[in-house]
C-alpha positions as CSV (number, residue, x, y, z in Angstrom):
1,M,-2.7,-28.0,-10.8
2,S,-2.9,-25.0,-13.1
3,A,-0.2,-22.3,-13.0
4,R,-0.9,-19.4,-10.7
5,I,-1.9,-16.2,-12.5
6,P,0.6,-13.5,-11.9
7,I,-0.8,-10.2,-10.5
8,T,1.1,-7.0,-9.7
9,Y,-0.6,-4.7,-7.1
10,L,0.2,-1.0,-7.6
11,F,-0.3,0.9,-4.4
12,D,1.0,3.4,-1.9
13,P,0.8,2.8,1.9
14,L,-0.7,6.3,2.5
15,C,-3.3,6.0,-0.2
16,G,-6.8,6.0,1.4
17,W,-8.3,4.3,-1.7
18,C,-5.7,1.5,-1.3
19,Y,-6.9,1.0,2.3
20,G,-10.4,1.0,1.1
21,A,-9.6,-1.8,-1.3
22,S,-7.7,-3.9,1.3
23,T,-10.7,-6.0,2.4
24,L,-11.3,-7.4,-1.1
25,L,-7.6,-7.6,-1.8
26,E,-7.0,-9.6,1.4
27,Q,-9.4,-12.3,0.1
28,F,-7.7,-12.1,-3.3
29,V,-4.2,-12.5,-1.9
30,A,-5.2,-15.6,0.1
31,R,-6.4,-17.5,-3.0
32,P,-4.1,-20.3,-4.3
33,D,-4.8,-19.5,-8.0
34,F,-3.1,-16.1,-8.0
35,A,0.4,-15.0,-7.3
36,V,0.2,-11.4,-6.1
37,E,3.3,-9.2,-6.1
38,L,3.2,-5.9,-4.2
39,A,4.6,-3.0,-6.1
40,P,4.7,0.3,-4.1
41,T,4.8,3.3,-6.5
42,G,6.0,6.0,-4.1
43,L,3.1,8.2,-5.1
44,F,3.5,10.2,-1.8
45,A,7.2,9.7,-1.3
46,G,10.1,12.0,-2.2
47,E,8.8,14.7,-4.5
48,G,5.2,13.4,-3.8
49,A,5.5,14.2,-0.1
50,R,3.8,17.4,1.2
51,P,3.1,19.3,4.4
52,M,0.0,18.3,6.4
53,D,-1.7,21.7,6.4
54,D,-5.3,22.6,7.2
55,G,-6.4,22.6,3.6
56,F,-4.9,19.2,2.8
57,A,-6.2,17.7,6.0
58,A,-9.7,18.8,5.2
59,Y,-9.5,17.5,1.7
60,A,-8.1,14.1,2.9
61,W,-10.9,13.7,5.5
62,T,-13.6,14.5,2.9
63,N,-12.1,11.9,0.6
64,D,-11.8,9.4,3.4
65,Q,-15.5,9.7,4.1
66,R,-16.2,8.8,0.5
67,I,-13.9,5.8,0.7
68,S,-15.6,4.7,3.9
69,R,-19.1,4.9,2.4
70,L,-18.0,2.9,-0.6
71,S,-15.8,0.3,1.1
72,G,-17.1,0.1,4.7
73,Q,-13.6,0.7,6.0
74,P,-13.4,2.8,9.1
75,F,-11.5,6.1,9.5
76,S,-11.5,6.9,13.2
77,E,-11.7,10.1,15.1
78,A,-8.3,9.3,16.5
79,Y,-6.9,9.3,13.0
80,R,-8.6,12.6,12.2
81,R,-7.4,14.2,15.4
82,D,-3.9,12.8,15.8
83,V,-2.8,12.1,12.2
84,L,-4.6,14.7,10.1
85,G,-4.4,17.2,12.9
86,N,-0.6,16.9,13.3
87,R,1.2,19.8,11.7
88,T,4.7,18.6,12.7
89,R,5.1,15.8,10.2
90,L,5.0,15.5,6.4
91,F,2.5,13.5,4.5
92,D,5.3,11.2,3.3
93,S,4.9,7.5,2.4
94,G,8.7,7.0,2.1
95,P,9.2,5.6,5.6
96,A,6.3,3.0,5.3
97,T,7.5,2.1,1.8
98,L,11.0,1.5,3.1
99,A,9.6,-0.6,5.9
100,L,7.6,-2.7,3.5
101,T,10.7,-3.2,1.4
102,A,12.6,-4.4,4.5
103,V,9.8,-6.9,5.0
104,A,10.0,-8.0,1.4
105,L,13.7,-8.6,1.7
106,T,13.6,-10.4,5.1
107,A,10.1,-12.0,5.3
108,P,8.5,-11.7,1.9
109,D,5.4,-13.8,2.8
110,R,4.5,-11.2,5.5
111,E,4.6,-8.1,3.3
112,F,0.8,-7.8,2.7
113,A,0.2,-8.4,6.4
114,A,2.6,-5.6,7.2
115,L,0.8,-3.3,4.8
116,K,-2.5,-4.1,6.4
117,A,-1.0,-3.5,9.9
118,F,0.4,-0.1,8.8
119,Q,-3.0,0.9,7.4
120,L,-4.8,-0.1,10.6
121,V,-2.4,1.7,12.9
122,R,-2.9,4.9,10.9
123,Y,-6.6,4.9,10.0
124,V,-8.0,3.1,13.1
125,E,-5.6,3.5,15.9
126,G,-4.6,7.1,14.9
127,R,-0.9,6.6,15.1
128,D,1.2,8.3,12.4
129,S,2.6,5.7,10.0
130,T,5.1,8.3,8.6
131,D,7.0,7.9,11.9
132,M,9.7,5.3,11.9
133,S,9.2,4.6,15.6
134,V,5.5,3.7,15.0
135,L,6.5,1.5,12.1
136,S,9.1,-0.2,14.2
137,D,6.5,-0.8,17.0
138,V,4.2,-2.4,14.4
139,L,6.9,-4.7,13.1
140,C,7.9,-5.8,16.6
141,A,4.3,-6.5,17.4
142,M,4.2,-8.7,14.3
143,N,7.2,-10.6,15.7
144,L,9.5,-9.2,13.0
145,P,12.2,-7.6,15.2
146,E,14.9,-8.3,12.7
147,V,13.0,-6.2,10.1
148,A,12.6,-3.4,12.7
149,A,16.3,-3.5,13.3
150,R,17.1,-3.3,9.6
151,L,14.7,-0.4,9.3
152,A,16.4,1.5,12.1
153,S,19.7,1.3,10.2
154,P,19.0,0.9,6.5
155,D,21.9,-0.7,4.6
156,T,22.8,-0.1,1.0
157,V,21.0,-3.3,-0.1
158,L,17.7,-2.0,1.5
159,I,18.1,1.5,0.0
160,A,18.9,0.1,-3.5
161,A,15.9,-2.3,-3.3
162,Y,13.6,0.5,-2.2
163,R,14.7,2.7,-5.2
164,A,14.5,-0.2,-7.6
165,R,10.9,-1.1,-6.6
166,L,9.7,2.5,-7.0
167,E,11.4,2.8,-10.4
168,A,10.0,-0.5,-11.7
169,A,6.4,0.3,-10.5
170,R,6.5,3.8,-12.0
171,A,7.8,2.5,-15.3
172,E,4.9,0.0,-15.4
173,M,2.4,2.8,-14.7
174,R,3.8,4.9,-17.5
175,R,3.9,1.9,-19.9
176,L,0.3,0.9,-19.2
177,G,-1.1,4.3,-18.8
178,A,-2.1,4.0,-15.1
179,N,-3.1,7.3,-13.7
180,G,-3.2,6.4,-10.0
181,V,-3.4,3.7,-7.4
182,P,-4.7,1.2,-6.4
183,A,-4.5,-0.8,-9.6
184,L,-3.7,-4.3,-10.7
185,I,-1.6,-5.6,-13.5
186,V,-2.4,-9.1,-14.7
187,G,0.1,-11.2,-16.8
188,T,3.8,-11.2,-17.4
189,G,6.3,-9.6,-19.8
190,N,4.7,-7.9,-22.8
191,D,1.5,-9.8,-22.1
192,R,0.4,-7.5,-19.3
193,R,-2.8,-5.5,-18.9
194,L,-4.0,-2.9,-16.4
195,V,-7.1,-3.4,-14.2
196,Q,-8.4,-0.1,-12.9
197,A,-9.2,0.7,-9.3
198,S,-12.9,0.5,-9.7
199,A,-12.6,-3.3,-10.0
200,L,-11.3,-3.4,-6.4
201,F,-14.5,-1.9,-5.1
202,G,-17.0,-4.3,-6.6
203,S,-17.6,-8.1,-6.5
204,L,-14.7,-10.4,-5.8
205,D,-16.2,-13.0,-8.1
206,V,-16.5,-10.5,-10.9
207,L,-12.9,-9.4,-10.4
208,I,-11.6,-13.0,-10.4
209,D,-13.6,-13.9,-13.5
210,G,-12.2,-10.9,-15.3
211,L,-8.7,-11.7,-14.4
212,K,-8.9,-15.3,-15.4
213,A,-10.4,-14.3,-18.7
214,A,-7.5,-12.0,-19.5
């Protein structure tokens, strides 16, 4: 059997375009000929976090409608009302990224499923995935109570892994000239190239052919 082609997926759990790309990416992750590593960039974490004010909420909703038309992914009225309409919480992907890192350390084969669950709970169910209690509920519903427990009391190993993942992903973005997410990196070491987001909104077969030709 041929060696699996290594792919790094650059993303942020609060990125609407990443959610839009998730249907195609799910098919891609399931294939046996690729080894996909998730690389959260922290685009909306730390200094990238911001208040959810009226102007940003309106901008996000307009952008979400573009994503929905292009990808077919739903953005519910519950999300518009209860997430974009909530002025008590920051737009901050730090909690969800920390939760995904806890999954990566504890049950690495479930990380993509957890990302998808966090996206669905936000964009479809209208529950705010910046809230640790919401993330914990999702993890418990996935039968990952040990991950939820670790998230509730982050240890030094989890915090260090979180910071290292963001630093590594951001370094790769700078090195390859990536200007946003989602994006894919194909290859290893110095033999790595960037695949832009547009490839994640077209044909799966075309994407796969392009990656295998790299």
